[in-house]
mmCIF entry with sequence, helices, sheets and N, C-alpha, C, O atoms, coordinates in Angstrom:
data_MODEL
# 
_entry.id   MODEL 
# 
_entity.id                         1 
_entity.type                       polymer 
_entity.pdbx_number_of_molecules   1 
# 
_entity_poly.entity_id                      1 
_entity_poly.type                           'polypeptide(L)' 
_entity_poly.nstd_linkage                   no 
_entity_poly.nstd_monomer                   no 
_entity_poly.pdbx_seq_one_letter_code       MTAAGDGKKPGFRVGEKARDNSDFAQQLIAGIKQVVEDETAKRQYQA 
_entity_poly.pdbx_seq_one_letter_code_can   MTAAGDGKKPGFRVGEKARDNSDFAQQLIAGIKQVVEDETAKRQYQA 
_entity_poly.pdbx_strand_id                 A 
# 
loop_
_entity_poly_seq.entity_id 
_entity_poly_seq.num 
_entity_poly_seq.mon_id 
_entity_poly_seq.hetero 
1 1  MET n 
1 2  THR n 
1 3  ALA n 
1 4  ALA n 
1 5  GLY n 
1 6  ASP n 
1 7  GLY n 
1 8  LYS n 
1 9  LYS n 
1 10 PRO n 
1 11 GLY n 
1 12 PHE n 
1 13 ARG n 
1 14 VAL n 
1 15 GLY n 
1 16 GLU n 
1 17 LYS n 
1 18 ALA n 
1 19 ARG n 
1 20 ASP n 
1 21 ASN n 
1 22 SER n 
1 23 ASP n 
1 24 PHE n 
1 25 ALA n 
1 26 GLN n 
1 27 GLN n 
1 28 LEU n 
1 29 ILE n 
1 30 ALA n 
1 31 GLY n 
1 32 ILE n 
1 33 LYS n 
1 34 GLN n 
1 35 VAL n 
1 36 VAL n 
1 37 GLU n 
1 38 ASP n 
1 39 GLU n 
1 40 THR n 
1 41 ALA n 
1 42 LYS n 
1 43 ARG n 
1 44 GLN n 
1 45 TYR n 
1 46 GLN n 
1 47 ALA n 
# 
_struct_asym.id          A 
_struct_asym.entity_id   1 
# 
_struct_conf.conf_type_id            HELX_P 
_struct_conf.id                      HELX_P1 
_struct_conf.pdbx_PDB_helix_id       AA1 
_struct_conf.beg_label_comp_id       PRO 
_struct_conf.beg_label_asym_id       A 
_struct_conf.beg_label_seq_id        10 
_struct_conf.pdbx_beg_PDB_ins_code   ? 
_struct_conf.end_label_comp_id       GLN 
_struct_conf.end_label_asym_id       A 
_struct_conf.end_label_seq_id        46 
_struct_conf.pdbx_end_PDB_ins_code   ? 
_struct_conf.beg_auth_comp_id        PRO 
_struct_conf.beg_auth_asym_id        A 
_struct_conf.beg_auth_seq_id         10 
_struct_conf.end_auth_comp_id        GLN 
_struct_conf.end_auth_asym_id        A 
_struct_conf.end_auth_seq_id         46 
_struct_conf.pdbx_PDB_helix_class    1 
_struct_conf.details                 ? 
_struct_conf.pdbx_PDB_helix_length   37 
# 
_struct_conf_type.id          HELX_P 
_struct_conf_type.criteria    ? 
_struct_conf_type.reference   ? 
# 
loop_
_atom_site.group_PDB 
_atom_site.id 
_atom_site.type_symbol 
_atom_site.label_atom_id 
_atom_site.label_alt_id 
_atom_site.label_comp_id 
_atom_site.label_asym_id 
_atom_site.label_entity_id 
_atom_site.label_seq_id 
_atom_site.pdbx_PDB_ins_code 
_atom_site.Cartn_x 
_atom_site.Cartn_y 
_atom_site.Cartn_z 
_atom_site.occupancy 
_atom_site.B_iso_or_equiv 
_atom_site.pdbx_formal_charge 
_atom_site.auth_seq_id 
_atom_site.auth_comp_id 
_atom_site.auth_asym_id 
_atom_site.auth_atom_id 
_atom_site.pdbx_PDB_model_num 
ATOM 1   N N  . MET A 1 1  ? 0.872  -1.215 0.067   1.00 0.00 ? 1  MET A N  1 
ATOM 2   C CA . MET A 1 1  ? 0.014  -0.004 -0.086  1.00 0.00 ? 1  MET A CA 1 
ATOM 3   C C  . MET A 1 1  ? 0.819  1.201  0.136   1.00 0.00 ? 1  MET A C  1 
ATOM 4   O O  . MET A 1 1  ? 0.362  2.151  0.771   1.00 0.00 ? 1  MET A O  1 
ATOM 5   N N  . THR A 1 2  ? 2.058  1.201  -0.386  1.00 0.00 ? 2  THR A N  1 
ATOM 6   C CA . THR A 1 2  ? 2.968  2.372  -0.278  1.00 0.00 ? 2  THR A CA 1 
ATOM 7   C C  . THR A 1 2  ? 2.579  3.344  -1.313  1.00 0.00 ? 2  THR A C  1 
ATOM 8   O O  . THR A 1 2  ? 2.728  4.539  -1.058  1.00 0.00 ? 2  THR A O  1 
ATOM 9   N N  . ALA A 1 3  ? 2.084  2.967  -2.487  1.00 0.00 ? 3  ALA A N  1 
ATOM 10  C CA . ALA A 1 3  ? 1.667  3.966  -3.521  1.00 0.00 ? 3  ALA A CA 1 
ATOM 11  C C  . ALA A 1 3  ? 0.562  4.907  -3.035  1.00 0.00 ? 3  ALA A C  1 
ATOM 12  O O  . ALA A 1 3  ? 0.546  6.107  -3.310  1.00 0.00 ? 3  ALA A O  1 
ATOM 13  N N  . ALA A 1 4  ? -0.363 4.279  -2.292  1.00 0.00 ? 4  ALA A N  1 
ATOM 14  C CA . ALA A 1 4  ? -1.486 5.133  -1.815  1.00 0.00 ? 4  ALA A CA 1 
ATOM 15  C C  . ALA A 1 4  ? -1.087 5.871  -0.552  1.00 0.00 ? 4  ALA A C  1 
ATOM 16  O O  . ALA A 1 4  ? -1.614 6.955  -0.299  1.00 0.00 ? 4  ALA A O  1 
ATOM 17  N N  . GLY A 1 5  ? -0.239 5.371  0.200   1.00 0.00 ? 5  GLY A N  1 
ATOM 18  C CA . GLY A 1 5  ? 0.152  6.108  1.540   1.00 0.00 ? 5  GLY A CA 1 
ATOM 19  C C  . GLY A 1 5  ? 1.566  6.590  1.604   1.00 0.00 ? 5  GLY A C  1 
ATOM 20  O O  . GLY A 1 5  ? 2.151  6.623  2.687   1.00 0.00 ? 5  GLY A O  1 
ATOM 21  N N  . ASP A 1 6  ? 2.147  6.971  0.481   1.00 0.00 ? 6  ASP A N  1 
ATOM 22  C CA . ASP A 1 6  ? 3.426  7.532  0.484   1.00 0.00 ? 6  ASP A CA 1 
ATOM 23  C C  . ASP A 1 6  ? 3.517  8.983  0.742   1.00 0.00 ? 6  ASP A C  1 
ATOM 24  O O  . ASP A 1 6  ? 4.613  9.491  0.979   1.00 0.00 ? 6  ASP A O  1 
ATOM 25  N N  . GLY A 1 7  ? 2.391  9.706  0.709   1.00 0.00 ? 7  GLY A N  1 
ATOM 26  C CA . GLY A 1 7  ? 2.339  11.195 1.133   1.00 0.00 ? 7  GLY A CA 1 
ATOM 27  C C  . GLY A 1 7  ? 2.495  11.960 -0.195  1.00 0.00 ? 7  GLY A C  1 
ATOM 28  O O  . GLY A 1 7  ? 2.577  13.183 -0.074  1.00 0.00 ? 7  GLY A O  1 
ATOM 29  N N  . LYS A 1 8  ? 2.546  11.496 -1.339  1.00 0.00 ? 8  LYS A N  1 
ATOM 30  C CA . LYS A 1 8  ? 2.700  12.242 -2.574  1.00 0.00 ? 8  LYS A CA 1 
ATOM 31  C C  . LYS A 1 8  ? 1.442  12.441 -3.075  1.00 0.00 ? 8  LYS A C  1 
ATOM 32  O O  . LYS A 1 8  ? 0.512  11.663 -2.863  1.00 0.00 ? 8  LYS A O  1 
ATOM 33  N N  . LYS A 1 9  ? 1.345  13.626 -3.848  1.00 0.00 ? 9  LYS A N  1 
ATOM 34  C CA . LYS A 1 9  ? 0.031  14.003 -4.514  1.00 0.00 ? 9  LYS A CA 1 
ATOM 35  C C  . LYS A 1 9  ? -0.184 13.109 -5.613  1.00 0.00 ? 9  LYS A C  1 
ATOM 36  O O  . LYS A 1 9  ? 0.678  12.941 -6.475  1.00 0.00 ? 9  LYS A O  1 
ATOM 37  N N  . PRO A 1 10 ? -1.460 12.441 -5.625  1.00 0.00 ? 10 PRO A N  1 
ATOM 38  C CA . PRO A 1 10 ? -1.754 11.532 -6.808  1.00 0.00 ? 10 PRO A CA 1 
ATOM 39  C C  . PRO A 1 10 ? -1.709 12.273 -8.203  1.00 0.00 ? 10 PRO A C  1 
ATOM 40  O O  . PRO A 1 10 ? -1.286 11.770 -9.244  1.00 0.00 ? 10 PRO A O  1 
ATOM 41  N N  . GLY A 1 11 ? -2.214 13.550 -8.057  1.00 0.00 ? 11 GLY A N  1 
ATOM 42  C CA . GLY A 1 11 ? -2.368 14.187 -9.369  1.00 0.00 ? 11 GLY A CA 1 
ATOM 43  C C  . GLY A 1 11 ? -0.838 14.311 -9.965  1.00 0.00 ? 11 GLY A C  1 
ATOM 44  O O  . GLY A 1 11 ? -0.604 14.121 -11.158 1.00 0.00 ? 11 GLY A O  1 
ATOM 45  N N  . PHE A 1 12 ? 0.095  14.623 -9.079  1.00 0.00 ? 12 PHE A N  1 
ATOM 46  C CA . PHE A 1 12 ? 1.434  14.846 -9.546  1.00 0.00 ? 12 PHE A CA 1 
ATOM 47  C C  . PHE A 1 12 ? 1.908  13.523 -10.287 1.00 0.00 ? 12 PHE A C  1 
ATOM 48  O O  . PHE A 1 12 ? 2.443  13.559 -11.395 1.00 0.00 ? 12 PHE A O  1 
ATOM 49  N N  . ARG A 1 13 ? 1.673  12.390 -9.605  1.00 0.00 ? 13 ARG A N  1 
ATOM 50  C CA . ARG A 1 13 ? 2.174  11.065 -10.127 1.00 0.00 ? 13 ARG A CA 1 
ATOM 51  C C  . ARG A 1 13 ? 1.464  10.776 -11.485 1.00 0.00 ? 13 ARG A C  1 
ATOM 52  O O  . ARG A 1 13 ? 2.088  10.254 -12.409 1.00 0.00 ? 13 ARG A O  1 
ATOM 53  N N  . VAL A 1 14 ? 0.117  11.133 -11.594 1.00 0.00 ? 14 VAL A N  1 
ATOM 54  C CA . VAL A 1 14 ? -0.660 10.860 -12.833 1.00 0.00 ? 14 VAL A CA 1 
ATOM 55  C C  . VAL A 1 14 ? -0.042 11.667 -13.918 1.00 0.00 ? 14 VAL A C  1 
ATOM 56  O O  . VAL A 1 14 ? 0.150  11.206 -15.044 1.00 0.00 ? 14 VAL A O  1 
ATOM 57  N N  . GLY A 1 15 ? 0.293  12.979 -13.533 1.00 0.00 ? 15 GLY A N  1 
ATOM 58  C CA . GLY A 1 15 ? 0.989  13.899 -14.545 1.00 0.00 ? 15 GLY A CA 1 
ATOM 59  C C  . GLY A 1 15 ? 2.337  13.343 -15.079 1.00 0.00 ? 15 GLY A C  1 
ATOM 60  O O  . GLY A 1 15 ? 2.689  13.499 -16.248 1.00 0.00 ? 15 GLY A O  1 
ATOM 61  N N  . GLU A 1 16 ? 3.095  12.659 -14.108 1.00 0.00 ? 16 GLU A N  1 
ATOM 62  C CA . GLU A 1 16 ? 4.317  12.281 -14.515 1.00 0.00 ? 16 GLU A CA 1 
ATOM 63  C C  . GLU A 1 16 ? 4.172  11.014 -15.449 1.00 0.00 ? 16 GLU A C  1 
ATOM 64  O O  . GLU A 1 16 ? 4.899  10.875 -16.433 1.00 0.00 ? 16 GLU A O  1 
ATOM 65  N N  . LYS A 1 17 ? 3.192  10.086 -15.094 1.00 0.00 ? 17 LYS A N  1 
ATOM 66  C CA . LYS A 1 17 ? 2.899  8.969  -15.938 1.00 0.00 ? 17 LYS A CA 1 
ATOM 67  C C  . LYS A 1 17 ? 2.378  9.415  -17.397 1.00 0.00 ? 17 LYS A C  1 
ATOM 68  O O  . LYS A 1 17 ? 2.718  8.793  -18.404 1.00 0.00 ? 17 LYS A O  1 
ATOM 69  N N  . ALA A 1 18 ? 1.548  10.512 -17.436 1.00 0.00 ? 18 ALA A N  1 
ATOM 70  C CA . ALA A 1 18 ? 1.178  10.943 -18.671 1.00 0.00 ? 18 ALA A CA 1 
ATOM 71  C C  . ALA A 1 18 ? 2.261  11.419 -19.540 1.00 0.00 ? 18 ALA A C  1 
ATOM 72  O O  . ALA A 1 18 ? 2.267  11.204 -20.752 1.00 0.00 ? 18 ALA A O  1 
ATOM 73  N N  . ARG A 1 19 ? 3.243  12.115 -18.871 1.00 0.00 ? 19 ARG A N  1 
ATOM 74  C CA . ARG A 1 19 ? 4.356  12.653 -19.689 1.00 0.00 ? 19 ARG A CA 1 
ATOM 75  C C  . ARG A 1 19 ? 5.177  11.467 -20.139 1.00 0.00 ? 19 ARG A C  1 
ATOM 76  O O  . ARG A 1 19 ? 5.642  11.450 -21.279 1.00 0.00 ? 19 ARG A O  1 
ATOM 77  N N  . ASP A 1 20 ? 5.364  10.526 -19.332 1.00 0.00 ? 20 ASP A N  1 
ATOM 78  C CA . ASP A 1 20 ? 6.109  9.444  -19.753 1.00 0.00 ? 20 ASP A CA 1 
ATOM 79  C C  . ASP A 1 20 ? 5.497  8.598  -20.896 1.00 0.00 ? 20 ASP A C  1 
ATOM 80  O O  . ASP A 1 20 ? 6.230  8.019  -21.699 1.00 0.00 ? 20 ASP A O  1 
ATOM 81  N N  . ASN A 1 21 ? 4.295  8.538  -20.955 1.00 0.00 ? 21 ASN A N  1 
ATOM 82  C CA . ASN A 1 21 ? 3.470  7.939  -21.925 1.00 0.00 ? 21 ASN A CA 1 
ATOM 83  C C  . ASN A 1 21 ? 3.639  8.781  -23.304 1.00 0.00 ? 21 ASN A C  1 
ATOM 84  O O  . ASN A 1 21 ? 3.752  8.272  -24.419 1.00 0.00 ? 21 ASN A O  1 
ATOM 85  N N  . SER A 1 22 ? 3.634  10.062 -23.030 1.00 0.00 ? 22 SER A N  1 
ATOM 86  C CA . SER A 1 22 ? 3.729  10.897 -24.284 1.00 0.00 ? 22 SER A CA 1 
ATOM 87  C C  . SER A 1 22 ? 5.117  10.782 -24.913 1.00 0.00 ? 22 SER A C  1 
ATOM 88  O O  . SER A 1 22 ? 5.312  10.852 -26.126 1.00 0.00 ? 22 SER A O  1 
ATOM 89  N N  . ASP A 1 23 ? 6.111  10.592 -23.945 1.00 0.00 ? 23 ASP A N  1 
ATOM 90  C CA . ASP A 1 23 ? 7.491  10.500 -24.541 1.00 0.00 ? 23 ASP A CA 1 
ATOM 91  C C  . ASP A 1 23 ? 7.492  9.260  -25.330 1.00 0.00 ? 23 ASP A C  1 
ATOM 92  O O  . ASP A 1 23 ? 7.924  9.260  -26.483 1.00 0.00 ? 23 ASP A O  1 
ATOM 93  N N  . PHE A 1 24 ? 6.951  8.022  -24.670 1.00 0.00 ? 24 PHE A N  1 
ATOM 94  C CA . PHE A 1 24 ? 6.920  6.805  -25.234 1.00 0.00 ? 24 PHE A CA 1 
ATOM 95  C C  . PHE A 1 24 ? 6.335  6.774  -26.643 1.00 0.00 ? 24 PHE A C  1 
ATOM 96  O O  . PHE A 1 24 ? 6.866  6.132  -27.549 1.00 0.00 ? 24 PHE A O  1 
ATOM 97  N N  . ALA A 1 25 ? 5.203  7.504  -26.798 1.00 0.00 ? 25 ALA A N  1 
ATOM 98  C CA . ALA A 1 25 ? 4.405  7.530  -27.937 1.00 0.00 ? 25 ALA A CA 1 
ATOM 99  C C  . ALA A 1 25 ? 5.213  8.160  -29.063 1.00 0.00 ? 25 ALA A C  1 
ATOM 100 O O  . ALA A 1 25 ? 5.190  7.762  -30.228 1.00 0.00 ? 25 ALA A O  1 
ATOM 101 N N  . GLN A 1 26 ? 6.028  9.322  -28.538 1.00 0.00 ? 26 GLN A N  1 
ATOM 102 C CA . GLN A 1 26 ? 6.773  9.913  -29.615 1.00 0.00 ? 26 GLN A CA 1 
ATOM 103 C C  . GLN A 1 26 ? 7.935  9.194  -30.046 1.00 0.00 ? 26 GLN A C  1 
ATOM 104 O O  . GLN A 1 26 ? 8.350  9.365  -31.193 1.00 0.00 ? 26 GLN A O  1 
ATOM 105 N N  . GLN A 1 27 ? 8.557  8.339  -29.184 1.00 0.00 ? 27 GLN A N  1 
ATOM 106 C CA . GLN A 1 27 ? 9.757  7.447  -29.436 1.00 0.00 ? 27 GLN A CA 1 
ATOM 107 C C  . GLN A 1 27 ? 9.224  6.264  -30.441 1.00 0.00 ? 27 GLN A C  1 
ATOM 108 O O  . GLN A 1 27 ? 9.927  5.797  -31.337 1.00 0.00 ? 27 GLN A O  1 
ATOM 109 N N  . LEU A 1 28 ? 7.797  5.822  -30.145 1.00 0.00 ? 28 LEU A N  1 
ATOM 110 C CA . LEU A 1 28 ? 7.239  4.776  -30.997 1.00 0.00 ? 28 LEU A CA 1 
ATOM 111 C C  . LEU A 1 28 ? 7.057  5.247  -32.243 1.00 0.00 ? 28 LEU A C  1 
ATOM 112 O O  . LEU A 1 28 ? 7.477  4.563  -33.177 1.00 0.00 ? 28 LEU A O  1 
ATOM 113 N N  . ILE A 1 29 ? 6.442  6.420  -32.487 1.00 0.00 ? 29 ILE A N  1 
ATOM 114 C CA . ILE A 1 29 ? 6.090  7.023  -33.811 1.00 0.00 ? 29 ILE A CA 1 
ATOM 115 C C  . ILE A 1 29 ? 7.428  7.216  -34.565 1.00 0.00 ? 29 ILE A C  1 
ATOM 116 O O  . ILE A 1 29 ? 7.503  6.878  -35.746 1.00 0.00 ? 29 ILE A O  1 
ATOM 117 N N  . ALA A 1 30 ? 8.543  7.779  -33.876 1.00 0.00 ? 30 ALA A N  1 
ATOM 118 C CA . ALA A 1 30 ? 9.744  7.952  -34.587 1.00 0.00 ? 30 ALA A CA 1 
ATOM 119 C C  . ALA A 1 30 ? 10.286 6.590  -35.149 1.00 0.00 ? 30 ALA A C  1 
ATOM 120 O O  . ALA A 1 30 ? 10.766 6.461  -36.275 1.00 0.00 ? 30 ALA A O  1 
ATOM 121 N N  . GLY A 1 31 ? 10.146 5.588  -34.219 1.00 0.00 ? 31 GLY A N  1 
ATOM 122 C CA . GLY A 1 31 ? 10.731 4.271  -34.562 1.00 0.00 ? 31 GLY A CA 1 
ATOM 123 C C  . GLY A 1 31 ? 9.949  3.685  -35.872 1.00 0.00 ? 31 GLY A C  1 
ATOM 124 O O  . GLY A 1 31 ? 10.575 3.136  -36.777 1.00 0.00 ? 31 GLY A O  1 
ATOM 125 N N  . ILE A 1 32 ? 8.695  3.828  -35.897 1.00 0.00 ? 32 ILE A N  1 
ATOM 126 C CA . ILE A 1 32 ? 7.765  3.323  -37.037 1.00 0.00 ? 32 ILE A CA 1 
ATOM 127 C C  . ILE A 1 32 ? 8.203  4.050  -38.247 1.00 0.00 ? 32 ILE A C  1 
ATOM 128 O O  . ILE A 1 32 ? 8.413  3.431  -39.290 1.00 0.00 ? 32 ILE A O  1 
ATOM 129 N N  . LYS A 1 33 ? 8.356  5.357  -38.164 1.00 0.00 ? 33 LYS A N  1 
ATOM 130 C CA . LYS A 1 33 ? 8.659  6.218  -39.255 1.00 0.00 ? 33 LYS A CA 1 
ATOM 131 C C  . LYS A 1 33 ? 10.019 5.589  -39.873 1.00 0.00 ? 33 LYS A C  1 
ATOM 132 O O  . LYS A 1 33 ? 10.125 5.313  -41.068 1.00 0.00 ? 33 LYS A O  1 
ATOM 133 N N  . GLN A 1 34 ? 11.062 5.392  -38.903 1.00 0.00 ? 34 GLN A N  1 
ATOM 134 C CA . GLN A 1 34 ? 12.308 4.775  -39.373 1.00 0.00 ? 34 GLN A CA 1 
ATOM 135 C C  . GLN A 1 34 ? 12.170 3.641  -40.092 1.00 0.00 ? 34 GLN A C  1 
ATOM 136 O O  . GLN A 1 34 ? 12.682 3.511  -41.204 1.00 0.00 ? 34 GLN A O  1 
ATOM 137 N N  . VAL A 1 35 ? 11.454 2.715  -39.499 1.00 0.00 ? 35 VAL A N  1 
ATOM 138 C CA . VAL A 1 35 ? 11.152 1.408  -40.121 1.00 0.00 ? 35 VAL A CA 1 
ATOM 139 C C  . VAL A 1 35 ? 10.633 1.469  -41.496 1.00 0.00 ? 35 VAL A C  1 
ATOM 140 O O  . VAL A 1 35 ? 11.065 0.729  -42.379 1.00 0.00 ? 35 VAL A O  1 
ATOM 141 N N  . VAL A 1 36 ? 9.663  2.389  -41.695 1.00 0.00 ? 36 VAL A N  1 
ATOM 142 C CA . VAL A 1 36 ? 8.908  2.639  -42.940 1.00 0.00 ? 36 VAL A CA 1 
ATOM 143 C C  . VAL A 1 36 ? 9.967  3.084  -44.014 1.00 0.00 ? 36 VAL A C  1 
ATOM 144 O O  . VAL A 1 36 ? 10.010 2.606  -45.148 1.00 0.00 ? 36 VAL A O  1 
ATOM 145 N N  . GLU A 1 37 ? 10.799 4.033  -43.542 1.00 0.00 ? 37 GLU A N  1 
ATOM 146 C CA . GLU A 1 37 ? 11.768 4.730  -44.474 1.00 0.00 ? 37 GLU A CA 1 
ATOM 147 C C  . GLU A 1 37 ? 12.802 3.548  -44.920 1.00 0.00 ? 37 GLU A C  1 
ATOM 148 O O  . GLU A 1 37 ? 13.151 3.367  -46.087 1.00 0.00 ? 37 GLU A O  1 
ATOM 149 N N  . ASP A 1 38 ? 13.202 2.831  -43.886 1.00 0.00 ? 38 ASP A N  1 
ATOM 150 C CA . ASP A 1 38 ? 14.101 1.710  -44.219 1.00 0.00 ? 38 ASP A CA 1 
ATOM 151 C C  . ASP A 1 38 ? 13.631 0.795  -45.221 1.00 0.00 ? 38 ASP A C  1 
ATOM 152 O O  . ASP A 1 38 ? 14.376 0.391  -46.113 1.00 0.00 ? 38 ASP A O  1 
ATOM 153 N N  . GLU A 1 39 ? 12.309 0.416  -45.106 1.00 0.00 ? 39 GLU A N  1 
ATOM 154 C CA . GLU A 1 39 ? 11.726 -0.562 -46.017 1.00 0.00 ? 39 GLU A CA 1 
ATOM 155 C C  . GLU A 1 39 ? 11.516 0.041  -47.263 1.00 0.00 ? 39 GLU A C  1 
ATOM 156 O O  . GLU A 1 39 ? 11.672 -0.651 -48.269 1.00 0.00 ? 39 GLU A O  1 
ATOM 157 N N  . THR A 1 40 ? 11.138 1.392  -47.379 1.00 0.00 ? 40 THR A N  1 
ATOM 158 C CA . THR A 1 40 ? 11.107 1.984  -48.752 1.00 0.00 ? 40 THR A CA 1 
ATOM 159 C C  . THR A 1 40 ? 12.307 2.092  -49.416 1.00 0.00 ? 40 THR A C  1 
ATOM 160 O O  . THR A 1 40 ? 12.299 1.961  -50.640 1.00 0.00 ? 40 THR A O  1 
ATOM 161 N N  . ALA A 1 41 ? 13.413 2.324  -48.791 1.00 0.00 ? 41 ALA A N  1 
ATOM 162 C CA . ALA A 1 41 ? 14.797 2.269  -49.378 1.00 0.00 ? 41 ALA A CA 1 
ATOM 163 C C  . ALA A 1 41 ? 15.163 0.942  -49.858 1.00 0.00 ? 41 ALA A C  1 
ATOM 164 O O  . ALA A 1 41 ? 15.719 0.845  -50.952 1.00 0.00 ? 41 ALA A O  1 
ATOM 165 N N  . LYS A 1 42 ? 14.900 -0.139 -49.124 1.00 0.00 ? 42 LYS A N  1 
ATOM 166 C CA . LYS A 1 42 ? 15.071 -1.497 -49.554 1.00 0.00 ? 42 LYS A CA 1 
ATOM 167 C C  . LYS A 1 42 ? 14.308 -1.774 -50.930 1.00 0.00 ? 42 LYS A C  1 
ATOM 168 O O  . LYS A 1 42 ? 14.848 -2.344 -51.879 1.00 0.00 ? 42 LYS A O  1 
ATOM 169 N N  . ARG A 1 43 ? 13.074 -1.338 -50.933 1.00 0.00 ? 43 ARG A N  1 
ATOM 170 C CA . ARG A 1 43 ? 12.313 -1.660 -52.093 1.00 0.00 ? 43 ARG A CA 1 
ATOM 171 C C  . ARG A 1 43 ? 12.767 -0.962 -53.249 1.00 0.00 ? 43 ARG A C  1 
ATOM 172 O O  . ARG A 1 43 ? 12.674 -1.469 -54.367 1.00 0.00 ? 43 ARG A O  1 
ATOM 173 N N  . GLN A 1 44 ? 13.293 0.266  -53.036 1.00 0.00 ? 44 GLN A N  1 
ATOM 174 C CA . GLN A 1 44 ? 13.883 1.065  -54.231 1.00 0.00 ? 44 GLN A CA 1 
ATOM 175 C C  . GLN A 1 44 ? 15.120 0.419  -54.767 1.00 0.00 ? 44 GLN A C  1 
ATOM 176 O O  . GLN A 1 44 ? 15.372 0.469  -55.970 1.00 0.00 ? 44 GLN A O  1 
ATOM 177 N N  . TYR A 1 45 ? 15.945 -0.223 -53.857 1.00 0.00 ? 45 TYR A N  1 
ATOM 178 C CA . TYR A 1 45 ? 17.142 -0.791 -54.293 1.00 0.00 ? 45 TYR A CA 1 
ATOM 179 C C  . TYR A 1 45 ? 16.901 -2.169 -55.030 1.00 0.00 ? 45 TYR A C  1 
ATOM 180 O O  . TYR A 1 45 ? 17.628 -2.618 -55.917 1.00 0.00 ? 45 TYR A O  1 
ATOM 181 N N  . GLN A 1 46 ? 15.797 -2.752 -54.536 1.00 0.00 ? 46 GLN A N  1 
ATOM 182 C CA . GLN A 1 46 ? 15.466 -4.017 -55.150 1.00 0.00 ? 46 GLN A CA 1 
ATOM 183 C C  . GLN A 1 46 ? 14.857 -3.828 -56.477 1.00 0.00 ? 46 GLN A C  1 
ATOM 184 O O  . GLN A 1 46 ? 15.043 -4.694 -57.332 1.00 0.00 ? 46 GLN A O  1 
ATOM 185 N N  . ALA A 1 47 ? 14.132 -2.759 -56.745 1.00 0.00 ? 47 ALA A N  1 
ATOM 186 C CA . ALA A 1 47 ? 13.402 -2.466 -58.074 1.00 0.00 ? 47 ALA A CA 1 
ATOM 187 C C  . ALA A 1 47 ? 14.321 -2.365 -59.184 1.00 0.00 ? 47 ALA A C  1 
ATOM 188 O O  . ALA A 1 47 ? 13.898 -2.134 -60.316 1.00 0.00 ? 47 ALA A O  1 
# 
């Protein structure tokens, strides 16, 4: 029960988690774009 009774404001923790999720989403999108670009380049070389 440390998470509920650690004396920290829950709103602050939720804000931190949301920011982490935002960073993760941006990294994921960047990674997907990189993969798409790599695949496009491979297809151009094969053509």
